[in-house]
ZAKEVO-894445 format. One record per residue: residue in one letter; x, y, z of N, C-alpha, C in turn. Coordinates in steps of 0.2 Angstrom, whole numbers, plus 5000, padded with zeros to 4 digits. Atoms other than C-alpha are relative to their C-alpha. Layout:
<atom><type>A</type><n_u>X</n_u><n_v>Y</n_v><n_w>Z</n_w><ca_u>X</ca_u><ca_v>Y</ca_v><ca_w>Z</ca_w><c_u>X</c_u><c_v>Y</c_v><c_w>Z</c_w></atom>
...
This chain:
<atom><type>X</type><n_u>5006</n_u><n_v>4997</n_v><n_w>5003</n_w><ca_u>5079</ca_u><ca_v>5066</ca_v><ca_w>5089</ca_w><c_u>4998</c_u><c_v>4997</c_v><c_w>4994</c_w></atom>
<atom><type>X</type><n_u>5002</n_u><n_v>5003</n_v><n_w>5006</n_w><ca_u>5069</ca_u><ca_v>5057</ca_v><ca_w>5076</ca_w><c_u>4998</c_u><c_v>5005</c_v><c_w>4995</c_w></atom>
<atom><type>X</type><n_u>5002</n_u><n_v>4996</n_v><n_w>5005</n_w><ca_u>5065</ca_u><ca_v>5064</ca_v><ca_w>5059</ca_w><c_u>4992</c_u><c_v>5001</c_v><c_w>5000</c_w></atom>
<atom><type>X</type><n_u>5007</n_u><n_v>4999</n_v><n_w>5000</n_w><ca_u>5048</ca_u><ca_v>5070</ca_v><ca_w>5054</ca_w><c_u>4996</c_u><c_v>4993</c_v><c_w>4998</c_w></atom>
<atom><type>X</type><n_u>5004</n_u><n_v>5006</n_v><n_w>5002</n_w><ca_u>5034</ca_u><ca_v>5057</ca_v><ca_w>5053</ca_w><c_u>4998</c_u><c_v>5000</c_v><c_w>4993</c_w></atom>
<atom><type>X</type><n_u>5001</n_u><n_v>5000</n_v><n_w>5008</n_w><ca_u>5033</ca_u><ca_v>5051</ca_v><ca_w>5035</ca_w><c_u>4993</c_u><c_v>5000</c_v><c_w>4998</c_w></atom>
<atom><type>X</type><n_u>5007</n_u><n_v>4999</n_v><n_w>5001</n_w><ca_u>5014</ca_u><ca_v>5050</ca_v><ca_w>5036</ca_w><c_u>4998</c_u><c_v>5007</c_v><c_w>4999</c_w></atom>
<atom><type>X</type><n_u>5002</n_u><n_v>4993</n_v><n_w>4999</n_w><ca_u>5012</ca_u><ca_v>5068</ca_v><ca_w>5041</ca_w><c_u>5004</c_u><c_v>5004</c_v><c_w>4994</c_w></atom>
<atom><type>X</type><n_u>4996</n_u><n_v>4997</n_v><n_w>5006</n_w><ca_u>5026</ca_u><ca_v>5073</ca_v><ca_w>5028</ca_w><c_u>4997</c_u><c_v>4999</c_v><c_w>4994</c_w></atom>
<atom><type>X</type><n_u>5003</n_u><n_v>5002</n_v><n_w>5007</n_w><ca_u>5016</ca_u><ca_v>5065</ca_v><ca_w>5014</ca_w><c_u>4993</c_u><c_v>5003</c_v><c_w>4999</c_w></atom>
<atom><type>X</type><n_u>5007</n_u><n_v>4998</n_v><n_w>5001</n_w><ca_u>4999</ca_u><ca_v>5073</ca_v><ca_w>5018</ca_w><c_u>4999</c_u><c_v>5005</c_v><c_w>4995</c_w></atom>
<atom><type>X</type><n_u>5002</n_u><n_v>4995</n_v><n_w>5005</n_w><ca_u>5000</ca_u><ca_v>5089</ca_v><ca_w>5008</ca_w><c_u>5000</c_u><c_v>4997</c_v><c_w>4992</c_w></atom>
<atom><type>X</type><n_u>4999</n_u><n_v>5003</n_v><n_w>5006</n_w><ca_u>5006</ca_u><ca_v>5078</ca_v><ca_w>4993</ca_w><c_u>4994</c_u><c_v>4996</c_v><c_w>4998</c_w></atom>
<atom><type>X</type><n_u>5005</n_u><n_v>5004</n_v><n_w>5001</n_w><ca_u>4992</ca_u><ca_v>5066</ca_v><ca_w>4996</ca_w><c_u>4993</c_u><c_v>5004</c_v><c_w>4998</c_w></atom>
<atom><type>X</type><n_u>5006</n_u><n_v>4996</n_v><n_w>5001</n_w><ca_u>4979</ca_u><ca_v>5080</ca_v><ca_w>4996</ca_w><c_u>5000</c_u><c_v>5002</c_v><c_w>4993</c_w></atom>
<atom><type>X</type><n_u>4999</n_u><n_v>4997</n_v><n_w>5007</n_w><ca_u>4986</ca_u><ca_v>5087</ca_v><ca_w>4980</ca_w><c_u>4999</c_u><c_v>4994</c_v><c_w>4995</c_w></atom>
<atom><type>X</type><n_u>5002</n_u><n_v>5006</n_v><n_w>5004</n_w><ca_u>4985</ca_u><ca_v>5069</ca_v><ca_w>4972</ca_w><c_u>4993</c_u><c_v>4999</c_v><c_w>4999</c_w></atom>
<atom><type>X</type><n_u>5007</n_u><n_v>5001</n_v><n_w>5000</n_w><ca_u>4967</ca_u><ca_v>5068</ca_v><ca_w>4976</ca_w><c_u>4997</c_u><c_v>5006</c_v><c_w>4996</c_w></atom>
<atom><type>X</type><n_u>5002</n_u><n_v>4995</n_v><n_w>5004</n_w><ca_u>4964</ca_u><ca_v>5085</ca_v><ca_w>4969</ca_w><c_u>5001</c_u><c_v>4999</c_v><c_w>4992</c_w></atom>
<atom><type>X</type><n_u>4998</n_u><n_v>5002</n_v><n_w>5007</n_w><ca_u>4973</ca_u><ca_v>5080</ca_v><ca_w>4953</ca_w><c_u>4995</c_u><c_v>4995</c_v><c_w>4997</c_w></atom>
<atom><type>X</type><n_u>5005</n_u><n_v>5006</n_v><n_w>5002</n_w><ca_u>4962</ca_u><ca_v>5064</ca_v><ca_w>4952</ca_w><c_u>4993</c_u><c_v>5003</c_v><c_w>4999</c_w></atom>
<atom><type>X</type><n_u>5007</n_u><n_v>4998</n_v><n_w>5000</n_w><ca_u>4946</ca_u><ca_v>5073</ca_v><ca_w>4955</ca_w><c_u>4999</c_u><c_v>5005</c_v><c_w>4994</c_w></atom>
<atom><type>X</type><n_u>5000</n_u><n_v>4995</n_v><n_w>5005</n_w><ca_u>4950</ca_u><ca_v>5086</ca_v><ca_w>4941</ca_w><c_u>5002</c_u><c_v>4996</c_v><c_w>4993</c_w></atom>
<atom><type>X</type><n_u>4998</n_u><n_v>5004</n_v><n_w>5006</n_w><ca_u>4955</ca_u><ca_v>5072</ca_v><ca_w>4929</ca_w><c_u>5007</c_u><c_v>5001</c_v><c_w>4997</c_w></atom>
<atom><type>X</type><n_u>4993</n_u><n_v>5000</n_v><n_w>5002</n_w><ca_u>4973</ca_u><ca_v>5076</ca_v><ca_w>4928</ca_w><c_u>5004</c_u><c_v>4994</c_v><c_w>5003</c_w></atom>
<atom><type>X</type><n_u>4998</n_u><n_v>5007</n_v><n_w>4998</n_w><ca_u>4978</ca_u><ca_v>5058</ca_v><ca_w>4928</ca_w><c_u>5008</c_u><c_v>5000</c_v><c_w>5001</c_w></atom>
<atom><type>X</type><n_u>4993</n_u><n_v>5001</n_v><n_w>4999</n_w><ca_u>4997</ca_u><ca_v>5060</ca_v><ca_w>4925</ca_w><c_u>5003</c_u><c_v>5003</c_v><c_w>5006</c_w></atom>
<atom><type>X</type><n_u>4998</n_u><n_v>4996</n_v><n_w>4994</n_w><ca_u>4999</ca_u><ca_v>5073</ca_v><ca_w>4939</ca_w><c_u>4998</c_u><c_v>4996</c_v><c_w>5006</c_w></atom>
<atom><type>X</type><n_u>5002</n_u><n_v>5004</n_v><n_w>4995</n_w><ca_u>4989</ca_u><ca_v>5062</ca_v><ca_w>4950</ca_w><c_u>5005</c_u><c_v>4994</c_v><c_w>5001</c_w></atom>
<atom><type>X</type><n_u>4995</n_u><n_v>5005</n_v><n_w>5000</n_w><ca_u>5000</ca_u><ca_v>5047</ca_v><ca_w>4946</ca_w><c_u>5007</c_u><c_v>5002</c_v><c_w>5003</c_w></atom>
<atom><type>X</type><n_u>4993</n_u><n_v>4997</n_v><n_w>4997</n_w><ca_u>5016</ca_u><ca_v>5057</ca_v><ca_w>4950</ca_w><c_u>4999</c_u><c_v>5001</c_v><c_w>5007</c_w></atom>
<atom><type>X</type><n_u>5001</n_u><n_v>4999</n_v><n_w>4993</n_w><ca_u>5009</ca_u><ca_v>5063</ca_v><ca_w>4966</ca_w><c_u>4999</c_u><c_v>4994</c_v><c_w>5004</c_w></atom>
<atom><type>X</type><n_u>5001</n_u><n_v>5006</n_v><n_w>4996</n_w><ca_u>5003</ca_u><ca_v>5046</ca_v><ca_w>4972</ca_w><c_u>5007</c_u><c_v>4997</c_v><c_w>5001</c_w></atom>
<atom><type>X</type><n_u>4993</n_u><n_v>5004</n_v><n_w>5000</n_w><ca_u>5021</ca_u><ca_v>5039</ca_v><ca_w>4968</ca_w><c_u>5004</c_u><c_v>5004</c_v><c_w>5005</c_w></atom>
<atom><type>X</type><n_u>4996</n_u><n_v>4996</n_v><n_w>4995</n_w><ca_u>5029</ca_u><ca_v>5054</ca_v><ca_w>4978</ca_w><c_u>4997</c_u><c_v>4998</c_v><c_w>5007</c_w></atom>
<atom><type>X</type><n_u>5003</n_u><n_v>5002</n_v><n_w>4993</n_w><ca_u>5017</ca_u><ca_v>5049</ca_v><ca_w>4993</ca_w><c_u>5004</c_u><c_v>4994</c_v><c_w>5002</c_w></atom>
<atom><type>X</type><n_u>4997</n_u><n_v>5006</n_v><n_w>4998</n_w><ca_u>5024</ca_u><ca_v>5032</ca_v><ca_w>4992</ca_w><c_u>5007</c_u><c_v>5000</c_v><c_w>5001</c_w></atom>
<atom><type>X</type><n_u>4992</n_u><n_v>4999</n_v><n_w>4999</n_w><ca_u>5042</ca_u><ca_v>5038</ca_v><ca_w>4991</ca_w><c_u>5001</c_u><c_v>5003</c_v><c_w>5007</c_w></atom>
<atom><type>X</type><n_u>4999</n_u><n_v>4996</n_v><n_w>4993</n_w><ca_u>5039</ca_u><ca_v>5049</ca_v><ca_w>5007</ca_w><c_u>4997</c_u><c_v>4995</c_v><c_w>5005</c_w></atom>
<atom><type>X</type><n_u>5003</n_u><n_v>5004</n_v><n_w>4995</n_w><ca_u>5028</ca_u><ca_v>5036</ca_v><ca_w>5016</ca_w><c_u>4999</c_u><c_v>4993</c_v><c_w>4996</c_w></atom>
<atom><type>X</type><n_u>5001</n_u><n_v>5006</n_v><n_w>5004</n_w><ca_u>5031</ca_u><ca_v>5018</ca_v><ca_w>5008</ca_w><c_u>4995</c_u><c_v>4996</c_v><c_w>5002</c_w></atom>
<atom><type>X</type><n_u>5006</n_u><n_v>5004</n_v><n_w>4998</n_w><ca_u>5017</ca_u><ca_v>5010</ca_v><ca_w>5018</ca_w><c_u>4994</c_u><c_v>5003</c_v><c_w>5000</c_w></atom>
<atom><type>X</type><n_u>5006</n_u><n_v>4996</n_v><n_w>5000</n_w><ca_u>5004</ca_u><ca_v>5023</ca_v><ca_w>5014</ca_w><c_u>4994</c_u><c_v>4996</c_v><c_w>4997</c_w></atom>
<atom><type>X</type><n_u>5006</n_u><n_v>5003</n_v><n_w>5003</n_w><ca_u>4988</ca_u><ca_v>5014</ca_v><ca_w>5012</ca_w><c_u>4996</c_u><c_v>5004</c_v><c_w>4996</c_w></atom>
<atom><type>X</type><n_u>5004</n_u><n_v>4995</n_v><n_w>5003</n_w><ca_u>4979</ca_u><ca_v>5030</ca_v><ca_w>5007</ca_w><c_u>5003</c_u><c_v>5001</c_v><c_w>4993</c_w></atom>
<atom><type>X</type><n_u>4997</n_u><n_v>5000</n_v><n_w>5007</n_w><ca_u>4992</ca_u><ca_v>5031</ca_v><ca_w>4992</ca_w><c_u>4998</c_u><c_v>4994</c_v><c_w>4996</c_w></atom>
<atom><type>X</type><n_u>5002</n_u><n_v>5006</n_v><n_w>5004</n_w><ca_u>4988</ca_u><ca_v>5013</ca_v><ca_w>4987</ca_w><c_u>4993</c_u><c_v>5000</c_v><c_w>4998</c_w></atom>
<atom><type>X</type><n_u>5008</n_u><n_v>4999</n_v><n_w>5001</n_w><ca_u>4969</ca_u><ca_v>5017</ca_v><ca_w>4988</ca_w><c_u>5000</c_u><c_v>5005</c_v><c_w>4994</c_w></atom>
<atom><type>X</type><n_u>5000</n_u><n_v>4995</n_v><n_w>5005</n_w><ca_u>4972</ca_u><ca_v>5032</ca_v><ca_w>4977</ca_w><c_u>5002</c_u><c_v>4997</c_v><c_w>4993</c_w></atom>
<atom><type>X</type><n_u>4998</n_u><n_v>5003</n_v><n_w>5006</n_w><ca_u>4982</ca_u><ca_v>5022</ca_v><ca_w>4964</ca_w><c_u>4994</c_u><c_v>4995</c_v><c_w>4998</c_w></atom>
<atom><type>X</type><n_u>5006</n_u><n_v>5004</n_v><n_w>5002</n_w><ca_u>4967</ca_u><ca_v>5010</ca_v><ca_w>4964</ca_w><c_u>4995</c_u><c_v>5004</c_v><c_w>4997</c_w></atom>
<atom><type>X</type><n_u>5005</n_u><n_v>4996</n_v><n_w>5004</n_w><ca_u>4955</ca_u><ca_v>5024</ca_v><ca_w>4960</ca_w><c_u>5003</c_u><c_v>5002</c_v><c_w>4993</c_w></atom>
<atom><type>X</type><n_u>4997</n_u><n_v>4998</n_v><n_w>5006</n_w><ca_u>4967</ca_u><ca_v>5030</ca_v><ca_w>4947</ca_w><c_u>4999</c_u><c_v>4994</c_v><c_w>4994</c_w></atom>
<atom><type>X</type><n_u>5001</n_u><n_v>5005</n_v><n_w>5004</n_w><ca_u>4967</ca_u><ca_v>5013</ca_v><ca_w>4939</ca_w><c_u>4993</c_u><c_v>4999</c_v><c_w>4998</c_w></atom>
<atom><type>X</type><n_u>5007</n_u><n_v>5001</n_v><n_w>5001</n_w><ca_u>4948</ca_u><ca_v>5012</ca_v><ca_w>4940</ca_w><c_u>4998</c_u><c_v>5005</c_v><c_w>4995</c_w></atom>
<atom><type>X</type><n_u>5001</n_u><n_v>4994</n_v><n_w>5005</n_w><ca_u>4947</ca_u><ca_v>5029</ca_v><ca_w>4931</ca_w><c_u>5002</c_u><c_v>4999</c_v><c_w>4993</c_w></atom>
<atom><type>X</type><n_u>4997</n_u><n_v>5001</n_v><n_w>5007</n_w><ca_u>4958</ca_u><ca_v>5024</ca_v><ca_w>4917</ca_w><c_u>4998</c_u><c_v>4994</c_v><c_w>4997</c_w></atom>
<atom><type>X</type><n_u>5003</n_u><n_v>5006</n_v><n_w>5003</n_w><ca_u>4950</ca_u><ca_v>5007</ca_v><ca_w>4915</ca_w><c_u>5006</c_u><c_v>4995</c_v><c_w>5000</c_w></atom>
<atom><type>X</type><n_u>4995</n_u><n_v>5005</n_v><n_w>5000</n_w><ca_u>4966</ca_u><ca_v>4998</ca_v><ca_w>4919</ca_w><c_u>4998</c_u><c_v>4994</c_v><c_w>5005</c_w></atom>
<atom><type>X</type><n_u>5002</n_u><n_v>5005</n_v><n_w>4995</n_w><ca_u>4963</ca_u><ca_v>4981</ca_v><ca_w>4927</ca_w><c_u>5006</c_u><c_v>4997</c_v><c_w>5003</c_w></atom>
<atom><type>X</type><n_u>4994</n_u><n_v>5003</n_v><n_w>4997</n_w><ca_u>4974</ca_u><ca_v>4971</ca_v><ca_w>4938</ca_w><c_u>5005</c_u><c_v>4997</c_v><c_w>4996</c_w></atom>
<atom><type>X</type><n_u>4996</n_u><n_v>5003</n_v><n_w>5004</n_w><ca_u>4980</ca_u><ca_v>4961</ca_v><ca_w>4924</ca_w><c_u>5004</c_u><c_v>5005</c_v><c_w>4995</c_w></atom>
<atom><type>X</type><n_u>4997</n_u><n_v>4995</n_v><n_w>5005</n_w><ca_u>4985</ca_u><ca_v>4977</ca_v><ca_w>4914</ca_w><c_u>5006</c_u><c_v>5003</c_v><c_w>5004</c_w></atom>
<atom><type>X</type><n_u>4995</n_u><n_v>4997</n_v><n_w>4996</n_w><ca_u>4997</ca_u><ca_v>4982</ca_v><ca_w>4928</ca_w><c_u>5007</c_u><c_v>4996</c_v><c_w>4998</c_w></atom>
<atom><type>X</type><n_u>4994</n_u><n_v>5003</n_v><n_w>5002</n_w><ca_u>5015</ca_u><ca_v>4979</ca_v><ca_w>4924</ca_w><c_u>5003</c_u><c_v>4995</c_v><c_w>5006</c_w></atom>
<atom><type>X</type><n_u>4997</n_u><n_v>5004</n_v><n_w>4995</n_w><ca_u>5025</ca_u><ca_v>4965</ca_v><ca_w>4933</ca_w><c_u>5005</c_u><c_v>5004</c_v><c_w>5004</c_w></atom>
<atom><type>X</type><n_u>4996</n_u><n_v>4995</n_v><n_w>4996</n_w><ca_u>5037</ca_u><ca_v>4979</ca_v><ca_w>4938</ca_w><c_u>4997</c_u><c_v>5003</c_v><c_w>5006</c_w></atom>
<atom><type>X</type><n_u>5004</n_u><n_v>4997</n_v><n_w>4995</n_w><ca_u>5024</ca_u><ca_v>4988</ca_v><ca_w>4947</ca_w><c_u>4997</c_u><c_v>4996</c_v><c_w>5005</c_w></atom>
<atom><type>X</type><n_u>5002</n_u><n_v>5005</n_v><n_w>4995</n_w><ca_u>5017</ca_u><ca_v>4973</ca_v><ca_w>4956</ca_w><c_u>5006</c_u><c_v>4998</c_v><c_w>5004</c_w></atom>
<atom><type>X</type><n_u>4994</n_u><n_v>5001</n_v><n_w>4996</n_w><ca_u>5035</ca_u><ca_v>4969</ca_v><ca_w>4961</ca_w><c_u>5002</c_u><c_v>5005</c_v><c_w>5005</c_w></atom>
<atom><type>X</type><n_u>4998</n_u><n_v>4994</n_v><n_w>4995</n_w><ca_u>5038</ca_u><ca_v>4986</ca_v><ca_w>4968</ca_w><c_u>4995</c_u><c_v>5000</c_v><c_w>5006</c_w></atom>
<atom><type>X</type><n_u>5005</n_u><n_v>5000</n_v><n_w>4995</n_w><ca_u>5022</ca_u><ca_v>4985</ca_v><ca_w>4978</ca_w><c_u>5001</c_u><c_v>4994</c_v><c_w>5005</c_w></atom>
<atom><type>X</type><n_u>4998</n_u><n_v>5005</n_v><n_w>4995</n_w><ca_u>5027</ca_u><ca_v>4968</ca_v><ca_w>4985</ca_w><c_u>5006</c_u><c_v>5001</c_v><c_w>5004</c_w></atom>
<atom><type>X</type><n_u>4994</n_u><n_v>4999</n_v><n_w>4996</n_w><ca_u>5044</ca_u><ca_v>4974</ca_v><ca_w>4990</ca_w><c_u>4998</c_u><c_v>5005</c_v><c_w>5005</c_w></atom>
<atom><type>X</type><n_u>5001</n_u><n_v>4994</n_v><n_w>4995</n_w><ca_u>5037</ca_u><ca_v>4990</ca_v><ca_w>4999</ca_w><c_u>4996</c_u><c_v>4997</c_v><c_w>5006</c_w></atom>
<atom><type>X</type><n_u>5004</n_u><n_v>5003</n_v><n_w>4994</n_w><ca_u>5025</ca_u><ca_v>4979</ca_v><ca_w>5009</ca_w><c_u>5002</c_u><c_v>4993</c_v><c_w>5002</c_w></atom>
<atom><type>X</type><n_u>4997</n_u><n_v>5006</n_v><n_w>4997</n_w><ca_u>5036</ca_u><ca_v>4965</ca_v><ca_w>5012</ca_w><c_u>4997</c_u><c_v>4993</c_v><c_w>4998</c_w></atom>
<atom><type>X</type><n_u>5004</n_u><n_v>5005</n_v><n_w>5002</n_w><ca_u>5025</ca_u><ca_v>4953</ca_v><ca_w>5002</ca_w><c_u>5005</c_u><c_v>4995</c_v><c_w>4996</c_w></atom>
<atom><type>X</type><n_u>4997</n_u><n_v>5005</n_v><n_w>5005</n_w><ca_u>5033</ca_u><ca_v>4937</ca_v><ca_w>4994</ca_w><c_u>4995</c_u><c_v>4994</c_v><c_w>4999</c_w></atom>
<atom><type>X</type><n_u>5004</n_u><n_v>5006</n_v><n_w>5002</n_w><ca_u>5025</ca_u><ca_v>4923</ca_v><ca_w>4985</ca_w><c_u>5004</c_u><c_v>4995</c_v><c_w>4997</c_w></atom>
<atom><type>X</type><n_u>4996</n_u><n_v>5006</n_v><n_w>5003</n_w><ca_u>5032</ca_u><ca_v>4906</ca_v><ca_w>4981</ca_w><c_u>4997</c_u><c_v>4999</c_v><c_w>4993</c_w></atom>
<atom><type>X</type><n_u>5002</n_u><n_v>5002</n_v><n_w>5007</n_w><ca_u>5031</ca_u><ca_v>4901</ca_v><ca_w>4963</ca_w><c_u>5001</c_u><c_v>4993</c_v><c_w>4998</c_w></atom>
């Protein structure tokens, strides 16, 4: 028997992340979106939520850390030749 579907397991946390974001509780929203990605590593919704969070805080793509970019690349199996 397979374990619980990771997408469904992450839904309550995803809802809470969006509530935090809508109330301007950015640190809590960030933590919740990260938890969603831990539960469901390929969650497009969590990545969209993180994008909203970056937009709200005024962070641009260039402002994101190399570590964060690397983390996303590994989660989605993305590799770039340099």
